[in-house]
Backbone as JSON Lines, residues from 0, in Angstrom:
{"i":0,"aa":"M","n":[9.7,-2.03,-6.39],"ca":[8.87,-1.6,-5.66],"c":[7.8,-2.54,-5.31]}
{"i":1,"aa":"Q","n":[7.68,-2.77,-4.12],"ca":[7.07,-3.28,-2.68],"c":[5.4,-2.87,-2.16]}
{"i":2,"aa":"I","n":[4.72,-3.63,-2.46],"ca":[3.71,-3.5,-1.69],"c":[2.82,-4.43,-0.73]}
{"i":3,"aa":"L","n":[3.09,-4.43,0.57],"ca":[2.46,-5.36,1.71],"c":[0.49,-5.13,2.06]}
{"i":4,"aa":"L","n":[-0.53,-5.94,1.39],"ca":[-1.69,-5.89,0.82],"c":[-1.85,-6.71,2.19]}
{"i":5,"aa":"Q","n":[-3.34,-6.06,3.48],"ca":[-4.11,-6.42,3.86],"c":[-4.9,-6.27,3.77]}
{"i":6,"aa":"R","n":[-6.45,-6.57,3.18],"ca":[-7.78,-6.15,3.67],"c":[-8.28,-6.13,4.21]}
{"i":7,"aa":"V","n":[-9.06,-5.24,4.61],"ca":[-9.45,-4.25,6.01],"c":[-11.07,-4.33,6.8]}
{"i":8,"aa":"S","n":[-10.99,-4.62,7.24],"ca":[-12.55,-4.16,8.01],"c":[-12.55,-2.11,7.97]}
{"i":9,"aa":"R","n":[-11.76,-1.78,8.44],"ca":[-11.57,-0.42,8.53],"c":[-8.97,-0.55,8.88]}
{"i":10,"aa":"A","n":[-9.21,0.71,8.31],"ca":[-7.42,1.05,9.08],"c":[-7.78,3.27,9.01]}
{"i":11,"aa":"S","n":[-7.09,3.32,9.65],"ca":[-6.57,4.26,9.5],"c":[-4.76,4.67,9.87]}
{"i":12,"aa":"V","n":[-4.66,6.37,9.77],"ca":[-3.32,6.93,10.21],"c":[-3.78,7.94,10.39]}
{"i":13,"aa":"T","n":[-2.66,8.02,11.93],"ca":[-2.71,9.26,13.65],"c":[-1.52,9.93,12.54]}
{"i":14,"aa":"V","n":[-1.84,10.9,13.19],"ca":[0.09,10.91,13.24],"c":[-0.5,13.3,13.74]}
{"i":15,"aa":"D","n":[0.53,13.01,14.99],"ca":[0.43,13.73,16.18],"c":[-1.45,13.9,17.11]}
{"i":16,"aa":"N","n":[-1.71,12.53,16.96],"ca":[-2.65,12.46,17.41],"c":[-3.82,12.94,16.78]}
{"i":17,"aa":"E","n":[-3.85,13.82,15.48],"ca":[-4.92,13.58,14.48],"c":[-4.88,12.26,13.11]}
{"i":18,"aa":"I","n":[-6.26,11.87,12.69],"ca":[-5.98,11.01,11.95],"c":[-6.13,11.72,10.82]}
{"i":19,"aa":"V","n":[-5.46,11.33,10.22],"ca":[-4.96,11.99,8.8],"c":[-5.65,10.51,7.31]}
{"i":20,"aa":"G","n":[-5.88,9.71,8.06],"ca":[-6.36,9.34,6.63],"c":[-6.73,8.5,7.26]}
{"i":21,"aa":"E","n":[-7.98,7.27,6.43],"ca":[-8.58,6.18,7.11],"c":[-9.62,5.91,5.67]}
{"i":22,"aa":"V","n":[-10.37,4.31,6.23],"ca":[-11.0,3.8,5.39],"c":[-11.3,3.17,5.66]}
{"i":23,"aa":"G","n":[-12.84,2.15,5.5],"ca":[-14.01,1.31,6.45],"c":[-13.33,0.23,5.31]}
{"i":24,"aa":"R","n":[-14.09,-0.06,4.68],"ca":[-13.84,-1.81,4.69],"c":[-13.18,-1.68,2.72]}
{"i":25,"aa":"G","n":[-11.94,-2.69,2.64],"ca":[-10.72,-1.71,1.61],"c":[-10.15,-2.63,1.86]}
{"i":26,"aa":"F","n":[-8.67,-1.91,1.84],"ca":[-7.4,-2.73,1.88],"c":[-6.29,-1.26,2.24]}
{"i":27,"aa":"C","n":[-5.21,-1.84,3.16],"ca":[-4.25,-1.42,3.47],"c":[-2.95,-1.81,2.78]}
{"i":28,"aa":"L","n":[-2.28,-0.68,2.11],"ca":[-1.44,-1.0,1.82],"c":[-0.39,-0.63,2.2]}
{"i":29,"aa":"L","n":[1.06,-1.01,2.95],"ca":[1.57,-0.18,3.06],"c":[3.03,-0.87,1.84]}
{"i":30,"aa":"V","n":[3.18,0.66,1.26],"ca":[3.76,1.16,-0.56],"c":[5.69,0.79,0.43]}
{"i":31,"aa":"G","n":[6.46,0.21,-0.4],"ca":[7.89,0.72,-0.03],"c":[8.48,0.82,-1.82]}
{"i":32,"aa":"I","n":[9.07,1.9,-1.47],"ca":[9.73,1.71,-2.83],"c":[11.42,1.81,-3.29]}
{"i":33,"aa":"T","n":[12.18,1.52,-3.71],"ca":[13.59,1.04,-3.57],"c":[14.0,2.71,-5.4]}
{"i":34,"aa":"H","n":[15.44,3.35,-4.89],"ca":[15.99,4.26,-6.13],"c":[16.47,3.32,-7.19]}
{"i":35,"aa":"R","n":[15.79,2.37,-8.1],"ca":[15.53,1.5,-9.1],"c":[14.46,1.48,-9.68]}
{"i":36,"aa":"D","n":[12.63,1.76,-9.09],"ca":[11.27,1.83,-9.5],"c":[11.39,2.98,-9.97]}
{"i":37,"aa":"S","n":[10.3,3.44,-11.17],"ca":[9.92,4.37,-12.05],"c":[8.62,4.15,-12.07]}
{"i":38,"aa":"E","n":[7.87,5.53,-12.62],"ca":[5.87,5.32,-12.76],"c":[5.79,4.36,-13.38]}
{"i":39,"aa":"T","n":[6.48,2.84,-14.2],"ca":[6.14,2.07,-14.66],"c":[6.19,1.06,-13.93]}
{"i":40,"aa":"E","n":[6.18,0.62,-12.27],"ca":[6.36,0.25,-11.67],"c":[5.7,0.04,-10.65]}
{"i":41,"aa":"A","n":[5.37,1.4,-10.97],"ca":[4.4,2.2,-9.99],"c":[2.75,2.1,-10.4]}
{"i":42,"aa":"A","n":[2.8,1.83,-12.4],"ca":[1.21,2.08,-12.99],"c":[0.8,0.38,-12.92]}
{"i":43,"aa":"W","n":[2.3,-0.31,-12.83],"ca":[1.84,-1.53,-12.73],"c":[1.07,-1.96,-11.93]}
{"i":44,"aa":"L","n":[1.47,-2.15,-10.48],"ca":[1.02,-2.51,-9.12],"c":[0.0,-1.42,-8.9]}
{"i":45,"aa":"A","n":[-0.08,-0.18,-9.13],"ca":[-1.95,0.38,-9.09],"c":[-3.05,-0.01,-10.48]}
{"i":46,"aa":"K","n":[-2.9,-0.71,-11.78],"ca":[-3.28,-1.47,-11.96],"c":[-4.53,-2.97,-11.22]}
{"i":47,"aa":"K","n":[-2.6,-3.28,-10.54],"ca":[-2.77,-4.51,-10.28],"c":[-3.09,-5.01,-8.59]}
{"i":48,"aa":"V","n":[-3.62,-4.65,-8.24],"ca":[-4.28,-3.27,-6.77],"c":[-5.69,-2.74,-7.13]}
{"i":49,"aa":"A","n":[-5.74,-2.66,-8.36],"ca":[-7.59,-2.23,-8.44],"c":[-8.08,-3.18,-9.3]}
{"i":50,"aa":"G","n":[-7.76,-4.45,-9.52],"ca":[-8.03,-5.6,-10.42],"c":[-7.97,-7.15,-9.47]}
{"i":51,"aa":"L","n":[-7.67,-6.5,-8.32],"ca":[-7.05,-7.77,-7.55],"c":[-8.91,-7.96,-6.93]}
{"i":52,"aa":"R","n":[-9.61,-9.23,-6.92],"ca":[-10.56,-10.03,-6.61],"c":[-10.55,-10.86,-4.8]}
{"i":53,"aa":"L","n":[-10.43,-10.56,-4.0],"ca":[-10.37,-10.58,-3.08],"c":[-11.45,-10.35,-1.82]}
{"i":54,"aa":"F","n":[-12.55,-10.46,-1.77],"ca":[-13.56,-10.1,-1.43],"c":[-14.81,-11.47,-1.77]}
{"i":55,"aa":"E","n":[-15.45,-11.65,-0.69],"ca":[-16.6,-13.39,-0.57],"c":[-16.82,-12.79,-1.43]}
{"i":56,"aa":"D","n":[-17.26,-13.99,-2.34],"ca":[-19.14,-13.23,-3.34],"c":[-20.71,-13.85,-2.36]}
{"i":57,"aa":"D","n":[-21.58,-14.76,-2.84],"ca":[-22.24,-14.9,-2.42],"c":[-22.24,-17.1,-1.2]}
{"i":58,"aa":"V","n":[-21.16,-16.69,-2.46],"ca":[-20.9,-18.93,-2.17],"c":[-18.99,-19.31,-1.02]}
{"i":59,"aa":"G","n":[-19.0,-17.38,-0.98],"ca":[-17.67,-17.44,-0.11],"c":[-16.05,-17.98,-0.75]}
{"i":60,"aa":"K","n":[-16.12,-17.77,-1.91],"ca":[-15.6,-17.35,-3.12],"c":[-14.15,-16.16,-3.29]}
{"i":61,"aa":"M","n":[-13.41,-15.85,-2.78],"ca":[-12.73,-14.49,-3.46],"c":[-12.55,-14.15,-5.06]}
{"i":62,"aa":"N","n":[-13.69,-13.23,-4.79],"ca":[-14.34,-13.28,-6.59],"c":[-14.68,-11.96,-6.66]}
{"i":63,"aa":"R","n":[-14.66,-11.44,-5.38],"ca":[-15.44,-9.53,-5.52],"c":[-14.61,-8.56,-5.46]}
{"i":64,"aa":"G","n":[-14.06,-7.25,-6.11],"ca":[-13.52,-6.33,-6.2],"c":[-14.26,-5.08,-4.88]}
{"i":65,"aa":"L","n":[-12.4,-4.33,-4.91],"ca":[-13.02,-3.08,-4.61],"c":[-14.33,-2.31,-4.79]}
{"i":66,"aa":"D","n":[-14.82,-1.74,-6.36],"ca":[-15.7,-1.64,-6.9],"c":[-16.84,-2.01,-6.82]}
{"i":67,"aa":"D","n":[-16.59,-4.15,-6.36],"ca":[-17.87,-4.94,-6.0],"c":[-18.46,-4.55,-4.71]}
{"i":68,"aa":"V","n":[-17.24,-4.13,-3.88],"ca":[-18.05,-4.3,-2.33],"c":[-17.96,-2.36,-2.12]}
{"i":69,"aa":"G","n":[-17.74,-1.55,-2.4],"ca":[-17.88,0.18,-2.3],"c":[-16.9,-0.01,-2.15]}
{"i":70,"aa":"G","n":[-15.45,-0.71,-1.18],"ca":[-14.41,-0.93,-0.79],"c":[-13.2,0.65,-1.34]}
{"i":71,"aa":"G","n":[-12.4,1.05,0.05],"ca":[-11.66,2.13,0.06],"c":[-9.88,1.71,0.03]}
{"i":72,"aa":"I","n":[-9.37,1.98,-0.36],"ca":[-7.46,2.29,-0.07],"c":[-7.31,2.63,1.09]}
{"i":73,"aa":"L","n":[-6.65,2.42,1.87],"ca":[-5.48,3.61,2.68],"c":[-4.05,2.96,2.56]}
{"i":74,"aa":"A","n":[-3.36,3.83,1.55],"ca":[-1.91,4.17,0.88],"c":[-0.81,4.2,1.56]}
{"i":75,"aa":"I","n":[0.51,3.54,2.74],"ca":[1.41,4.3,3.48],"c":[2.35,3.9,2.93]}
{"i":76,"aa":"S","n":[3.17,5.12,2.83],"ca":[4.42,4.96,2.21],"c":[5.82,3.92,3.43]}
{"i":77,"aa":"Q","n":[6.18,3.07,2.99],"ca":[7.08,2.53,4.31],"c":[8.29,1.9,3.61]}
{"i":78,"aa":"F","n":[9.07,2.92,3.67],"ca":[10.51,2.51,3.6],"c":[11.23,1.66,4.1]}
{"i":79,"aa":"T","n":[10.52,0.98,5.66],"ca":[11.24,-0.13,5.78],"c":[11.28,-1.54,4.75]}
{"i":80,"aa":"L","n":[10.18,-1.72,4.44],"ca":[9.69,-2.3,3.77],"c":[11.12,-3.54,2.91]}
{"i":81,"aa":"Y","n":[11.82,-2.17,2.46],"ca":[13.83,-2.74,1.5],"c":[14.19,-2.29,2.57]}
{"i":82,"aa":"G","n":[13.97,-2.53,3.91],"ca":[15.42,-2.97,5.34],"c":[15.43,-4.64,4.62]}
{"i":83,"aa":"D","n":[17.08,-4.78,5.4],"ca":[18.14,-5.94,4.89],"c":[18.32,-6.43,6.24]}
{"i":84,"aa":"A","n":[17.82,-7.7,7.2],"ca":[18.83,-7.37,8.22],"c":[19.09,-8.93,8.02]}
{"i":85,"aa":"R","n":[19.13,-9.02,7.15],"ca":[20.39,-10.39,6.93],"c":[22.11,-10.33,7.95]}
{"i":86,"aa":"K","n":[22.77,-9.5,7.71],"ca":[23.84,-9.15,8.75],"c":[23.4,-7.81,9.86]}
{"i":87,"aa":"G","n":[24.22,-8.6,10.9],"ca":[23.83,-8.01,12.51],"c":[22.67,-7.62,12.2]}
{"i":88,"aa":"R","n":[22.33,-6.28,13.44],"ca":[21.07,-6.4,14.34],"c":[20.18,-5.28,14.35]}
{"i":89,"aa":"R","n":[21.78,-4.97,13.39],"ca":[20.67,-3.33,13.14],"c":[20.46,-3.49,11.14]}
{"i":90,"aa":"P","n":[19.18,-3.4,10.73],"ca":[18.52,-3.48,9.2],"c":[19.21,-1.65,8.73]}
{"i":91,"aa":"S","n":[19.52,-2.53,7.9],"ca":[20.8,-1.47,6.42],"c":[18.83,-1.36,5.77]}
{"i":92,"aa":"F","n":[19.21,-0.12,4.7],"ca":[18.3,0.24,4.02],"c":[18.21,0.92,3.38]}
{"i":93,"aa":"I","n":[19.6,0.62,2.54],"ca":[20.2,1.36,1.87],"c":[19.61,1.38,0.64]}
{"i":94,"aa":"E","n":[18.97,0.35,0.32],"ca":[18.24,-0.32,-1.0],"c":[16.85,0.39,-0.83]}
{"i":95,"aa":"A","n":[15.79,1.44,0.66],"ca":[15.04,1.93,0.12],"c":[15.18,3.35,-0.23]}
{"i":96,"aa":"A","n":[13.8,4.06,-1.42],"ca":[14.82,5.39,-2.41],"c":[14.74,6.61,-1.74]}
{"i":97,"aa":"R","n":[15.7,7.47,-1.81],"ca":[15.46,8.73,-1.44],"c":[14.49,9.57,-1.29]}
{"i":98,"aa":"P","n":[13.77,9.75,0.1],"ca":[12.89,11.12,-0.46],"c":[12.1,11.37,-1.61]}
{"i":99,"aa":"E","n":[13.5,12.37,-2.09],"ca":[13.28,13.37,-3.23],"c":[12.7,11.97,-4.51]}
{"i":100,"aa":"H","n":[13.69,10.92,-4.24],"ca":[12.44,10.27,-5.05],"c":[11.26,9.52,-5.02]}
{"i":101,"aa":"A","n":[11.44,8.86,-4.13],"ca":[9.87,8.26,-3.27],"c":[8.64,8.9,-3.55]}
{"i":102,"aa":"E","n":[8.85,10.38,-2.66],"ca":[7.97,10.74,-2.28],"c":[7.43,10.95,-4.09]}
{"i":103,"aa":"P","n":[6.96,11.39,-4.86],"ca":[6.68,11.55,-6.05],"c":[6.47,10.03,-6.29]}
{"i":104,"aa":"L","n":[7.18,9.39,-6.17],"ca":[6.37,8.56,-7.34],"c":[5.19,7.69,-6.33]}
{"i":105,"aa":"F","n":[5.12,7.1,-5.46],"ca":[4.44,7.23,-4.33],"c":[3.86,8.03,-4.54]}
{"i":106,"aa":"D","n":[3.24,9.14,-4.98],"ca":[2.47,10.41,-4.95],"c":[1.61,10.09,-6.33]}
{"i":107,"aa":"Y","n":[2.52,9.76,-7.32],"ca":[1.61,8.65,-9.21],"c":[1.56,7.26,-8.4]}
{"i":108,"aa":"F","n":[1.6,7.0,-7.19],"ca":[1.03,4.74,-7.35],"c":[-0.6,5.16,-6.66]}
{"i":109,"aa":"V","n":[-0.41,6.85,-6.1],"ca":[-1.91,7.19,-5.68],"c":[-2.63,7.88,-6.48]}
{"i":110,"aa":"E","n":[-2.0,8.11,-7.36],"ca":[-3.16,8.93,-8.54],"c":[-3.02,8.2,-9.87]}
{"i":111,"aa":"Q","n":[-2.67,6.98,-9.82],"ca":[-3.36,6.15,-10.93],"c":[-4.09,4.96,-10.25]}
{"i":112,"aa":"L","n":[-4.1,5.46,-8.96],"ca":[-5.53,4.37,-8.09],"c":[-7.02,5.18,-8.42]}
{"i":113,"aa":"R","n":[-6.72,6.61,-7.84],"ca":[-7.68,7.65,-7.77],"c":[-7.98,7.77,-9.07]}
{"i":114,"aa":"N","n":[-7.39,7.52,-9.72],"ca":[-7.19,7.59,-11.7],"c":[-8.69,6.66,-11.88]}
{"i":115,"aa":"S","n":[-8.56,5.13,-11.89],"ca":[-8.99,4.24,-12.45],"c":[-10.07,3.63,-10.89]}
{"i":116,"aa":"G","n":[-10.52,5.26,-10.43],"ca":[-11.73,5.47,-9.33],"c":[-12.23,5.38,-8.58]}
{"i":117,"aa":"L","n":[-10.99,4.4,-7.75],"ca":[-10.9,3.98,-6.7],"c":[-11.14,5.11,-4.91]}
{"i":118,"aa":"K","n":[-11.45,5.45,-4.8],"ca":[-11.29,5.74,-3.18],"c":[-9.84,5.92,-2.1]}
{"i":119,"aa":"V","n":[-8.89,6.82,-2.0],"ca":[-7.62,6.79,-1.2],"c":[-7.45,7.85,-0.85]}
{"i":120,"aa":"A","n":[-6.98,7.11,0.94],"ca":[-7.02,7.99,1.56],"c":[-5.11,6.92,1.99]}
{"i":121,"aa":"T","n":[-3.96,8.49,2.19],"ca":[-3.0,8.2,2.19],"c":[-2.94,8.7,4.02]}
{"i":122,"aa":"G","n":[-1.29,8.29,4.07],"ca":[-0.83,8.15,5.29],"c":[0.36,9.93,5.88]}
{"i":123,"aa":"L","n":[1.46,10.49,5.66],"ca":[1.54,11.6,5.98],"c":[3.23,11.45,5.46]}
{"i":124,"aa":"F","n":[3.86,11.19,4.49],"ca":[4.86,10.82,4.11],"c":[5.75,11.64,4.86]}
{"i":125,"aa":"G","n":[6.99,9.97,5.33],"ca":[8.02,10.57,7.21],"c":[7.51,11.16,7.74]}
{"i":126,"aa":"A","n":[6.72,10.91,8.38],"ca":[5.93,11.52,9.33],"c":[6.66,10.04,10.16]}
{"i":127,"aa":"D","n":[6.38,10.48,10.75],"ca":[5.91,9.36,12.68],"c":[4.12,8.77,12.71]}
{"i":128,"aa":"M","n":[4.2,8.46,11.84],"ca":[2.53,8.16,12.07],"c":[2.36,6.35,13.57]}
{"i":129,"aa":"Q","n":[0.99,6.56,13.17],"ca":[0.31,4.84,14.07],"c":[-0.64,5.3,13.37]}
{"i":130,"aa":"V","n":[-0.26,3.6,12.83],"ca":[-1.16,3.02,11.57],"c":[-1.85,1.96,12.47]}
{"i":131,"aa":"E","n":[-3.39,2.07,12.57],"ca":[-4.39,0.56,12.76],"c":[-4.16,-0.41,11.69]}
{"i":132,"aa":"I","n":[-4.86,-1.41,11.61],"ca":[-4.78,-1.71,10.74],"c":[-5.91,-3.26,10.81]}
{"i":133,"aa":"H","n":[-6.91,-3.52,10.57],"ca":[-8.2,-4.48,11.19],"c":[-7.91,-5.78,9.99]}
{"i":134,"aa":"N","n":[-7.31,-6.27,9.71],"ca":[-6.74,-7.36,9.53],"c":[-7.75,-8.21,9.52]}
{"i":135,"aa":"D","n":[-8.67,-8.25,8.01],"ca":[-10.48,-9.09,8.04],"c":[-9.8,-9.91,6.95]}
{"i":136,"aa":"G","n":[-9.93,-11.34,8.17],"ca":[-9.64,-12.96,7.36],"c":[-8.57,-13.21,7.89]}
{"i":137,"aa":"P","n":[-7.68,-13.24,8.9],"ca":[-6.8,-12.32,8.26],"c":[-6.66,-13.01,5.91]}
{"i":138,"aa":"V","n":[-6.38,-11.66,5.37],"ca":[-6.0,-11.65,4.12],"c":[-4.78,-10.94,4.03]}
{"i":139,"aa":"T","n":[-3.53,-11.07,3.13],"ca":[-2.83,-10.43,4.0],"c":[-1.53,-11.23,2.43]}
{"i":140,"aa":"L","n":[-1.46,-10.29,1.08],"ca":[-0.61,-9.85,0.06],"c":[0.53,-9.21,-0.14]}
{"i":141,"aa":"M","n":[1.63,-10.67,-0.33],"ca":[3.24,-9.74,-0.86],"c":[2.84,-8.91,-2.5]}
{"i":142,"aa":"L","n":[2.86,-8.33,-2.59],"ca":[2.96,-7.63,-4.16],"c":[4.32,-6.84,-5.09]}
{"i":143,"aa":"E","n":[5.01,-7.1,-5.06],"ca":[6.35,-6.72,-5.69],"c":[6.87,-6.49,-8.04]}
{"i":144,"aa":"R","n":[7.0,-5.25,-8.41],"ca":[7.33,-5.84,-8.47],"c":[8.99,-4.73,-9.34]}
{"i":145,"aa":"N","n":[9.59,-4.67,-10.48],"ca":[10.9,-4.74,-9.77],"c":[11.41,-3.81,-11.79]}
{"i":146,"aa":"S","n":[12.46,-3.32,-11.2],"ca":[12.5,-2.6,-12.92],"c":[13.02,-3.31,-13.83]}
{"i":147,"aa":"A","n":[13.09,-4.64,-13.6],"ca":[13.94,-5.33,-14.39],"c":[12.56,-6.33,-15.16]}
{"i":148,"aa":"E","n":[11.56,-6.76,-14.35],"ca":[10.32,-7.1,-15.3],"c":[9.36,-7.06,-16.57]}
């Protein structure tokens, strides 16, 4: 499971000209799921995201978390994170989980974030989404948890 996390001043996702999810200050998460992932990886990553301290304190150090700043999360399923472009000009997405595996696992991940007390908005799984991200900093992290870890 991979997550591209961006600290944002705001972010939103639009489907058919309608905003379906938005967040002010917080994190935008692009979440990639592979066929080997399970609830174990999803729970570990949800705990990791919920505990990250990426907001500045009074002396300018990244020492505050989402709960300290009243931040929220916009989580968006992103199968293209598992795209492999090493060969040819068109990426292969063979490592990305099929929707019947990815959607329930994405929902479980979101549930774990909400269970930690965070406000979480989402995109619409499988939809053609327009995502607007206002990266703050910029601060961007790639988080990954493999089933073998």
